[in-house]
VEXDREN-2710 file (C-alpha; in Angstrom, 1 decimal):
% VEXDREN-2710
k/r/px/py/pz
1/UNK/-11.5/-47.0/-22.3
2/UNK/-8.0/-46.0/-21.2
3/UNK/-6.9/-44.6/-24.5
4/UNK/-8.0/-43.8/-28.1
5/UNK/-5.7/-42.6/-30.9
6/UNK/-5.4/-42.5/-34.6
7/UNK/-2.3/-43.8/-36.5
8/UNK/-0.8/-42.0/-39.5
9/UNK/-2.8/-44.2/-41.8
10/UNK/-6.1/-43.0/-40.3
11/UNK/-6.8/-46.2/-38.5
12/UNK/-8.1/-46.1/-34.9
13/UNK/-6.4/-47.9/-31.9
14/UNK/-8.0/-48.3/-28.5
15/UNK/-7.2/-49.8/-25.1
16/UNK/-9.9/-50.9/-22.8
17/UNK/-10.0/-50.7/-19.0
18/UNK/-9.3/-54.5/-18.8
19/UNK/-6.1/-53.9/-20.8
20/UNK/-7.4/-55.4/-24.1
21/UNK/-6.3/-53.7/-27.4
22/UNK/-8.5/-53.0/-30.4
23/UNK/-7.6/-51.8/-33.9
24/UNK/-10.0/-50.5/-36.4
25/UNK/-8.4/-50.5/-39.9
26/UNK/-9.7/-47.5/-42.0
27/UNK/-9.4/-49.8/-45.1
28/UNK/-12.0/-52.1/-43.6
29/UNK/-15.5/-50.7/-44.0
30/UNK/-16.8/-53.1/-41.3
31/UNK/-14.4/-51.6/-38.7
32/UNK/-13.6/-55.0/-37.4
33/UNK/-11.0/-55.4/-34.7
34/UNK/-8.5/-58.3/-34.5
35/UNK/-9.6/-61.3/-32.6
36/UNK/-6.1/-62.0/-31.3
37/UNK/-3.7/-59.9/-29.3
38/UNK/-2.2/-59.5/-25.9
39/UNK/-3.9/-58.1/-22.9
40/UNK/-2.5/-56.4/-19.8
41/UNK/-4.2/-57.4/-16.5
42/UNK/-4.9/-54.6/-14.1
43/UNK/-4.0/-51.9/-16.7
44/UNK/-4.1/-48.4/-15.3
45/UNK/-3.0/-46.1/-18.1
46/UNK/-2.3/-46.2/-21.9
47/UNK/-1.3/-44.1/-24.8
48/UNK/-1.2/-44.5/-28.6
49/UNK/1.6/-43.1/-30.7
50/UNK/0.4/-42.0/-34.1
51/UNK/3.9/-41.8/-35.7
52/UNK/5.0/-45.4/-34.9
53/UNK/1.7/-47.1/-34.4
54/UNK/2.8/-48.3/-31.0
55/UNK/0.8/-48.6/-27.8
56/UNK/2.2/-48.2/-24.3
57/UNK/0.2/-49.6/-21.4
58/UNK/1.0/-49.2/-17.7
59/UNK/-0.3/-51.4/-15.0
60/UNK/-0.9/-51.4/-11.2
61/UNK/2.5/-52.9/-10.5
62/UNK/4.4/-49.9/-12.0
63/UNK/5.4/-51.7/-15.3
64/UNK/5.0/-50.3/-18.8
65/UNK/4.7/-52.5/-21.8
66/UNK/4.9/-51.8/-25.5
67/UNK/2.7/-53.2/-28.2
68/UNK/2.1/-53.0/-32.0
69/UNK/-1.2/-51.3/-32.5
70/UNK/-2.2/-53.2/-35.6
71/UNK/-1.6/-56.7/-34.2
72/UNK/-1.9/-56.2/-30.5
73/UNK/1.3/-58.2/-30.0
74/UNK/4.3/-57.1/-28.0
75/UNK/7.1/-55.2/-29.9
76/UNK/9.8/-57.4/-28.3
77/UNK/11.1/-54.7/-26.0
78/UNK/11.6/-55.6/-22.4
79/UNK/9.0/-54.4/-19.9
80/UNK/9.9/-51.1/-18.5
81/UNK/10.2/-51.4/-14.7
82/UNK/10.8/-48.0/-13.2
83/UNK/8.0/-47.5/-10.7
84/UNK/7.1/-49.3/-7.4
85/UNK/3.4/-48.2/-7.7
86/UNK/0.6/-48.0/-10.3
87/UNK/1.4/-46.1/-13.5
88/UNK/-1.0/-43.1/-13.7
89/UNK/0.1/-41.6/-17.0
90/UNK/2.2/-42.5/-20.1
91/UNK/3.0/-40.3/-23.0
92/UNK/5.3/-40.5/-26.0
93/UNK/7.9/-37.7/-26.3
94/UNK/8.9/-35.4/-29.1
95/UNK/11.6/-37.8/-30.3
96/UNK/10.7/-41.1/-31.9
97/UNK/12.1/-43.2/-29.1
98/UNK/11.2/-41.1/-26.0
99/UNK/8.6/-42.2/-23.5
100/UNK/7.6/-40.6/-20.2
101/UNK/5.7/-42.4/-17.5
102/UNK/4.4/-41.3/-14.1
103/UNK/3.3/-43.2/-11.0
104/UNK/0.9/-42.7/-8.1
105/UNK/3.9/-42.5/-5.8
106/UNK/5.0/-39.3/-7.5
107/UNK/7.9/-40.7/-9.5
108/UNK/8.4/-39.8/-13.2
109/UNK/10.6/-41.9/-15.5
110/UNK/12.0/-41.0/-18.9
111/UNK/12.7/-43.9/-21.2
112/UNK/14.9/-44.2/-24.3
113/UNK/13.2/-46.9/-26.3
114/UNK/16.1/-47.2/-28.8
115/UNK/18.0/-49.3/-26.3
116/UNK/20.7/-46.7/-25.7
117/UNK/21.6/-45.4/-22.3
118/UNK/24.3/-43.3/-20.6
119/UNK/26.6/-40.8/-22.2
120/UNK/27.2/-42.8/-25.3
121/UNK/27.6/-41.5/-28.8
122/UNK/25.6/-43.1/-31.7
123/UNK/27.9/-43.6/-34.6
124/UNK/26.9/-44.1/-38.3
125/UNK/25.6/-47.5/-39.1
126/UNK/27.6/-50.0/-41.2
127/UNK/25.9/-52.6/-43.3
128/UNK/26.5/-55.5/-42.9
129/UNK/26.8/-55.2/-39.1
130/UNK/30.5/-55.7/-38.3
131/UNK/31.7/-58.9/-36.6
132/UNK/35.0/-57.3/-35.5
133/UNK/36.0/-53.7/-34.7
134/UNK/39.5/-52.3/-34.1
135/UNK/41.0/-48.8/-33.6
136/UNK/44.1/-47.8/-35.7
137/UNK/47.1/-45.9/-34.3
138/UNK/45.3/-42.6/-34.9
139/UNK/42.2/-43.7/-33.0
140/UNK/40.0/-44.2/-36.2
141/UNK/37.7/-47.2/-36.1
142/UNK/38.1/-50.0/-38.6
143/UNK/35.4/-52.6/-38.9
144/UNK/35.0/-55.9/-40.8
145/UNK/31.9/-57.9/-41.5
146/UNK/30.6/-60.5/-44.0
147/UNK/27.2/-61.8/-45.0
148/UNK/25.9/-63.9/-47.9
149/UNK/26.7/-61.4/-50.7
150/UNK/29.1/-58.9/-49.1
151/UNK/32.4/-59.0/-47.2
152/UNK/34.1/-55.7/-46.5
153/UNK/36.6/-53.8/-44.3
154/UNK/35.5/-50.2/-43.6
155/UNK/37.0/-47.2/-41.9
156/UNK/35.0/-44.5/-40.1
157/UNK/36.0/-41.2/-41.6
158/UNK/33.8/-38.3/-40.2
159/UNK/30.3/-39.5/-40.5
160/UNK/30.8/-42.2/-43.1
161/UNK/32.2/-45.7/-43.2
162/UNK/34.6/-45.8/-46.2
163/UNK/35.4/-49.1/-47.8
164/UNK/39.0/-50.2/-47.5
165/UNK/38.8/-53.8/-48.7
166/UNK/36.2/-55.7/-50.7
167/UNK/37.2/-59.2/-49.7
168/UNK/35.0/-60.9/-52.3
169/UNK/36.6/-58.9/-55.1
170/UNK/40.1/-59.3/-53.6
171/UNK/39.5/-63.1/-53.5
172/UNK/38.4/-63.2/-57.1
173/UNK/41.5/-61.3/-58.2
174/UNK/43.7/-63.9/-56.4
175/UNK/42.6/-66.9/-58.4
176/UNK/39.8/-69.0/-59.7
177/UNK/36.6/-67.9/-58.0
178/UNK/35.0/-71.4/-58.6
179/UNK/37.8/-72.9/-56.5
180/UNK/37.7/-70.3/-53.7
181/UNK/33.8/-70.2/-53.4
182/UNK/31.7/-73.3/-53.3
183/UNK/28.5/-73.4/-55.3
184/UNK/25.3/-74.3/-53.4
185/UNK/24.0/-77.7/-54.4
186/UNK/20.4/-79.0/-53.9
187/UNK/19.9/-82.0/-51.6
188/UNK/17.9/-85.1/-52.2
189/UNK/14.7/-83.3/-51.4
190/UNK/15.4/-80.4/-53.7
191/UNK/16.4/-77.8/-51.1
192/UNK/19.4/-75.6/-51.7
193/UNK/21.4/-74.6/-48.7
194/UNK/22.9/-71.1/-48.2
195/UNK/26.7/-71.1/-48.3
196/UNK/28.5/-68.2/-46.9
197/UNK/31.3/-67.2/-49.4
198/UNK/33.5/-65.9/-46.5
199/UNK/32.5/-67.6/-43.2
200/UNK/35.2/-65.9/-41.1
201/UNK/37.1/-62.6/-40.8
202/UNK/39.8/-61.4/-38.4
203/UNK/41.6/-58.1/-37.9
204/UNK/45.0/-57.3/-36.2
205/UNK/44.8/-55.1/-33.1
206/UNK/45.4/-51.9/-35.1
207/UNK/43.2/-53.0/-38.0
208/UNK/46.3/-52.9/-40.3
209/UNK/45.9/-56.4/-41.5
210/UNK/42.8/-58.4/-42.4
211/UNK/42.6/-62.2/-42.9
212/UNK/39.7/-64.4/-44.0
213/UNK/38.9/-67.8/-45.2
214/UNK/36.5/-68.9/-48.0
215/UNK/33.9/-71.6/-48.4
216/UNK/36.3/-73.4/-50.7
217/UNK/38.9/-73.7/-48.0
218/UNK/41.2/-70.9/-49.1
219/UNK/42.9/-68.5/-46.7
220/UNK/43.9/-64.9/-47.6
221/UNK/45.4/-61.9/-45.9
222/UNK/45.8/-58.2/-46.9
223/UNK/47.2/-55.0/-45.5
224/UNK/44.4/-52.6/-45.2
225/UNK/46.8/-49.7/-45.6
226/UNK/48.1/-51.0/-49.0
227/UNK/45.1/-52.5/-50.8
228/UNK/46.8/-51.9/-54.2
229/UNK/49.2/-54.7/-53.4
230/UNK/46.3/-57.1/-53.4
231/UNK/45.6/-60.1/-51.2
232/UNK/48.1/-62.8/-50.3
233/UNK/47.0/-66.4/-50.6
234/UNK/48.0/-68.0/-47.4
235/UNK/46.5/-71.3/-48.3
236/UNK/45.2/-72.4/-51.6
237/UNK/41.5/-73.5/-51.9
238/UNK/40.3/-77.1/-52.3
239/UNK/42.1/-78.3/-49.2
240/UNK/40.6/-79.4/-45.9
241/UNK/37.6/-77.3/-44.8
242/UNK/38.5/-74.5/-42.4
243/UNK/36.3/-74.1/-39.3
244/UNK/37.9/-70.9/-37.9
245/UNK/40.9/-68.6/-37.8
246/UNK/42.7/-66.3/-35.4
247/UNK/45.3/-63.6/-36.0
248/UNK/48.0/-62.4/-33.6
249/UNK/47.6/-58.8/-32.4
250/UNK/50.6/-57.7/-34.3
251/UNK/49.2/-59.1/-37.5
252/UNK/52.2/-61.4/-38.3
253/UNK/50.8/-64.8/-37.4
254/UNK/47.7/-66.6/-38.6
255/UNK/46.3/-69.9/-37.1
256/UNK/43.5/-72.0/-38.6
257/UNK/41.3/-74.9/-37.3
258/UNK/41.0/-77.7/-39.9
259/UNK/40.1/-81.3/-40.4
260/UNK/37.0/-81.2/-38.2
261/UNK/39.0/-79.6/-35.3
262/UNK/41.7/-82.2/-35.2
263/UNK/44.3/-80.1/-36.8
264/UNK/45.5/-76.5/-36.2
265/UNK/48.0/-75.0/-38.7
266/UNK/50.0/-71.9/-37.9
267/UNK/51.4/-69.6/-40.7
268/UNK/53.7/-66.6/-40.6
269/UNK/52.6/-63.7/-42.8
270/UNK/55.8/-61.7/-43.2
271/UNK/56.5/-63.5/-45.4
272/UNK/54.0/-66.4/-45.7
273/UNK/55.7/-69.4/-44.1
274/UNK/54.7/-72.5/-42.3
275/UNK/55.2/-72.2/-38.5
276/UNK/54.1/-75.6/-37.5
277/UNK/51.0/-77.7/-36.7
278/UNK/49.1/-78.7/-33.5
279/UNK/46.9/-81.8/-33.0
280/UNK/44.7/-81.1/-29.9
281/UNK/43.7/-84.0/-27.7
282/UNK/40.0/-83.5/-28.7
283/UNK/38.4/-81.5/-31.6
284/UNK/39.0/-77.7/-31.3
285/UNK/36.1/-75.3/-31.4
286/UNK/38.0/-72.0/-31.0
287/UNK/41.6/-70.6/-30.9
288/UNK/43.4/-67.4/-29.9
289/UNK/46.9/-66.2/-30.4
290/UNK/48.9/-63.9/-28.1
291/UNK/49.8/-60.4/-29.4
292/UNK/53.3/-61.5/-30.6
293/UNK/52.1/-64.9/-31.9
294/UNK/54.3/-66.9/-29.6
295/UNK/51.5/-68.4/-27.6
296/UNK/48.3/-70.1/-28.6
297/UNK/45.3/-71.4/-26.6
298/UNK/42.7/-73.9/-27.9
299/UNK/39.1/-74.1/-26.8
300/UNK/37.8/-77.7/-27.3
301/UNK/34.5/-79.3/-27.8
302/UNK/34.6/-81.0/-24.3
303/UNK/34.8/-77.6/-22.5
304/UNK/38.5/-77.7/-21.8
305/UNK/41.3/-75.4/-22.7
306/UNK/44.9/-76.2/-23.6
307/UNK/47.7/-73.8/-24.3
308/UNK/50.8/-74.1/-26.4
309/UNK/54.0/-72.1/-26.9
310/UNK/56.2/-72.0/-30.0
311/UNK/59.5/-73.8/-29.8
312/UNK/62.8/-72.9/-31.4
313/UNK/62.6/-75.7/-33.9
314/UNK/59.3/-74.4/-35.3
315/UNK/57.1/-76.8/-33.3
316/UNK/54.5/-76.1/-30.7
317/UNK/54.7/-77.5/-27.1
318/UNK/51.8/-77.7/-24.6
319/UNK/52.7/-75.7/-21.5
320/UNK/50.6/-77.9/-19.2
321/UNK/47.7/-80.4/-19.2
322/UNK/44.3/-79.3/-20.5
323/UNK/41.9/-77.8/-17.9
324/UNK/38.2/-77.7/-17.5
325/UNK/36.6/-74.2/-18.1
326/UNK/33.1/-74.8/-19.4
327/UNK/30.2/-77.2/-19.4
328/UNK/29.8/-77.0/-23.2
329/UNK/32.0/-76.4/-26.2
330/UNK/34.3/-73.4/-25.9
331/UNK/32.8/-71.1/-28.5
332/UNK/35.3/-68.2/-28.2
333/UNK/38.3/-67.0/-26.2
334/UNK/40.9/-64.2/-26.2
335/UNK/44.2/-63.3/-24.6
336/UNK/44.5/-60.1/-22.6
337/UNK/46.9/-57.5/-24.2
338/UNK/49.7/-58.5/-21.8
339/UNK/49.1/-62.2/-22.4
340/UNK/48.7/-62.8/-18.7
341/UNK/44.9/-63.7/-18.9
342/UNK/42.8/-65.9/-21.0
343/UNK/39.0/-65.1/-21.2
344/UNK/36.7/-67.7/-22.7
345/UNK/33.0/-68.4/-23.0
346/UNK/30.8/-71.5/-23.8
347/UNK/28.5/-72.2/-26.7
348/UNK/25.4/-71.5/-24.7
349/UNK/23.4/-74.6/-25.8
350/UNK/20.0/-73.0/-25.1
351/UNK/21.2/-71.6/-21.8
352/UNK/23.2/-74.6/-20.5
353/UNK/26.5/-72.6/-20.4
354/UNK/26.3/-68.8/-20.5
355/UNK/29.2/-68.0/-18.2
356/UNK/32.5/-66.2/-18.9
357/UNK/35.6/-67.8/-17.5
358/UNK/38.9/-66.2/-16.5
359/UNK/42.1/-68.4/-16.6
360/UNK/45.7/-67.6/-15.9
361/UNK/47.9/-67.7/-19.0
362/UNK/50.9/-68.9/-17.1
363/UNK/51.4/-71.1/-14.2
364/UNK/48.3/-72.7/-12.8
365/UNK/45.2/-71.8/-14.9
366/UNK/43.0/-71.4/-11.8
367/UNK/39.8/-71.0/-13.9
368/UNK/37.2/-68.6/-12.3
369/UNK/33.7/-68.8/-13.8
370/UNK/31.7/-65.6/-13.6
371/UNK/28.7/-67.7/-12.6
372/UNK/26.7/-65.0/-10.9
373/UNK/26.6/-62.7/-13.9
374/UNK/25.7/-64.5/-17.1
375/UNK/24.8/-63.6/-20.7
376/UNK/21.3/-63.8/-22.0
377/UNK/21.1/-66.8/-24.3
378/UNK/24.8/-67.0/-24.8
379/UNK/27.8/-64.7/-25.4
380/UNK/28.0/-63.4/-29.0
381/UNK/31.2/-61.2/-28.9
382/UNK/34.2/-60.6/-26.6
383/UNK/36.9/-58.0/-26.1
384/UNK/39.7/-57.9/-23.5
385/UNK/41.6/-54.7/-22.5
386/UNK/43.7/-53.6/-19.6
387/UNK/42.3/-50.3/-18.4
388/UNK/38.8/-51.1/-19.9
389/UNK/38.6/-54.6/-18.5
390/UNK/36.6/-57.4/-20.2
391/UNK/33.4/-56.8/-22.2
392/UNK/31.1/-59.6/-23.4
393/UNK/28.1/-59.0/-25.6
394/UNK/25.2/-61.3/-25.6
395/UNK/22.2/-62.3/-27.8
396/UNK/19.9/-59.9/-25.9
397/UNK/21.8/-56.8/-26.9
398/UNK/23.5/-56.5/-23.5
399/UNK/27.2/-56.0/-22.7
400/UNK/28.5/-57.3/-19.4
401/UNK/31.8/-55.9/-18.1
402/UNK/34.4/-57.2/-15.5
403/UNK/37.8/-55.9/-14.4
404/UNK/40.7/-58.0/-15.5
405/UNK/42.6/-57.7/-12.2
406/UNK/40.1/-59.4/-9.9
407/UNK/37.3/-60.4/-12.2
408/UNK/34.9/-58.0/-10.5
409/UNK/31.6/-57.3/-12.2
410/UNK/31.5/-53.7/-13.2
411/UNK/28.2/-53.2/-15.0
412/UNK/25.7/-54.2/-17.7
413/UNK/24.9/-51.9/-20.7
414/UNK/22.2/-52.1/-23.4
415/UNK/24.0/-51.8/-26.8
416/UNK/20.9/-52.3/-28.9
417/UNK/17.7/-54.3/-29.5
418/UNK/19.4/-57.3/-31.1
419/UNK/22.5/-59.5/-30.5
420/UNK/25.8/-57.7/-30.0
421/UNK/27.8/-58.6/-33.2
422/UNK/31.1/-56.9/-32.1
423/UNK/32.5/-55.2/-29.1
424/UNK/35.9/-53.4/-28.6
425/UNK/37.6/-52.3/-25.4
426/UNK/39.7/-49.5/-26.7
427/UNK/42.3/-48.8/-23.9
428/UNK/44.1/-46.0/-25.9
429/UNK/40.9/-44.2/-26.6
430/UNK/39.4/-44.8/-23.2
431/UNK/36.2/-46.0/-24.7
432/UNK/34.0/-49.1/-25.3
433/UNK/32.6/-49.5/-28.8
434/UNK/29.6/-51.8/-29.5
435/UNK/27.8/-53.0/-32.6
436/UNK/24.4/-54.6/-32.6
437/UNK/22.6/-56.8/-35.1
438/UNK/20.0/-54.1/-35.4
439/UNK/22.6/-51.9/-37.2
440/UNK/23.4/-49.5/-34.4
441/UNK/27.0/-48.8/-33.4
442/UNK/27.8/-46.8/-30.2
443/UNK/30.8/-45.5/-28.5
444/UNK/30.8/-45.4/-24.6
445/UNK/33.3/-43.3/-22.7
446/UNK/35.2/-45.1/-19.9
447/UNK/35.8/-41.8/-18.1
448/UNK/34.0/-42.3/-14.8
449/UNK/33.5/-38.6/-14.3
450/UNK/31.0/-38.4/-17.2
451/UNK/29.0/-41.3/-15.7
452/UNK/29.0/-39.8/-12.3
453/UNK/27.8/-36.5/-13.8
454/UNK/24.9/-38.2/-15.5
455/UNK/24.0/-40.2/-12.4
456/UNK/23.8/-37.0/-10.4
457/UNK/21.7/-35.3/-13.1
458/UNK/19.2/-38.2/-13.2
459/UNK/18.9/-38.7/-9.5
460/UNK/18.8/-35.0/-8.6
461/UNK/19.7/-35.8/-5.0
462/UNK/22.2/-37.7/-2.8
463/UNK/22.0/-41.5/-2.4
464/UNK/20.5/-42.9/0.7
465/UNK/22.3/-45.6/2.7
466/UNK/19.6/-48.3/2.0
467/UNK/19.7/-47.5/-1.7
468/UNK/23.5/-47.8/-1.7
469/UNK/23.3/-51.1/0.1
470/UNK/20.7/-52.5/-2.4
471/UNK/22.7/-51.5/-5.4
472/UNK/26.3/-51.8/-4.3
473/UNK/26.5/-54.0/-1.2
474/UNK/30.3/-54.6/-1.7
475/UNK/31.3/-50.9/-2.1
476/UNK/32.0/-48.4/0.7
477/UNK/29.1/-45.9/1.0
478/UNK/29.6/-42.5/-0.7
479/UNK/27.0/-39.9/0.2
480/UNK/26.4/-39.0/-3.4
481/UNK/26.6/-35.9/-5.6
482/UNK/27.6/-33.6/-2.7
483/UNK/30.3/-35.9/-1.4
484/UNK/33.8/-36.3/-2.5
485/UNK/34.2/-39.4/-4.7
486/UNK/36.6/-42.1/-3.7
487/UNK/39.3/-42.4/-6.5
488/UNK/39.4/-46.2/-5.8
489/UNK/35.8/-46.8/-6.7
490/UNK/34.8/-45.3/-10.1
491/UNK/33.4/-48.6/-11.3
492/UNK/31.0/-48.6/-8.3
493/UNK/29.4/-45.4/-9.8
494/UNK/29.3/-47.2/-13.2
495/UNK/27.4/-50.1/-11.7
496/UNK/25.0/-47.8/-9.8
497/UNK/24.2/-45.8/-12.9
498/UNK/23.6/-48.9/-15.0
499/UNK/21.2/-50.2/-12.4
500/UNK/19.6/-46.8/-12.1
501/UNK/19.1/-46.5/-15.9
502/UNK/17.5/-50.0/-16.0
503/UNK/15.0/-49.0/-13.3
END
């Protein structure tokens, strides 16, 4: 046997030399072990964690895998690849999510099983997981999210997310709830579908205004700093179904996709006023407004983008012909703060289109697909800054980053163990904020010095030329911790550290 250990329930878990796991439930007087479960070929070491009933198994290739003791099935965590030779020992640390492994080549790896990495700060969780995060003028985080029975805007004050707006309650106070919210109806076979009361929520850049649409086709907006004034009904319910909305960065303009994507309506919010309509050449899937609301870009179901600019007479004029950006429906897009760049992503479609595309917002679009670095599954969230670049969260809990200037890839981070529900590039706060579907919210500093310090601490030596060539083939070699860092290459250190932390 490679390992034996009791769990907190008093049951016994064991791992055999051939890598097969056994579990003897103390409630079963026959001490029978499960007949199903994974096995690790060429297993070399194992350990049982009593507190969490997990088993870690290392193999001859230097890989460590995690399993549930009771079922023998994998926990869903990625294999830990930090050694180039056989794993000789594994042990769980004092903290719940710490694991240490050693290899026959003399290396020791310390793993954070929570999915966090780097000098990030774990923030209090918010339930439901936010779908959009912003920072107000004072730097405080404001988050919005909606699920079947809740829809809220919250502000992080100290260690607590305080509710600013209850969107369901604000909607009920604005009119007949039976008109704003559709009631689920059974189909011919007697099944009742789940209808989201509030399918979509957006926030202005400073979180000062929230807007949302309801299942009954209503659209509402509210200032988060003046909730006593109540919500403003931008569009009454019982009209055409709304497929999506977008708000300008200054919070003064709202756009909505209607009529199956064949109609886009634009509304002013100070005061509420019609600002025109757009009929795209093919159905729209996504839309984005520039910060001042004077420009709008449409992502269509055929993978093309088309941009419009408001005219003096209140209409909207296309600035050029549509251009191809994706091989699937354009699921999301966003303007850069200076409105010079449009960043978009496809719908994924089971992996058919997972790339992020950069297009110029003026002149020739010149779309550049970030083909070599793609999201896992598909992109789930997007944020565009200036200093902080572009951040795209995916369905694997990863966040991919690029610079806005040249579209250069600058690193991949693990935000959590589930899809990234929201991401914020906060230029003013020099930070990246991520929210995961597993409930975790983290703040990552964009100060390169902190990342360099952590890289030096973890490596405990200078980098060799062959290591540098493997990790950063496009960057000028820097000797390492004892050498003076080049001020032009902080993102190279970011990429090196991310690769190092991933093993």
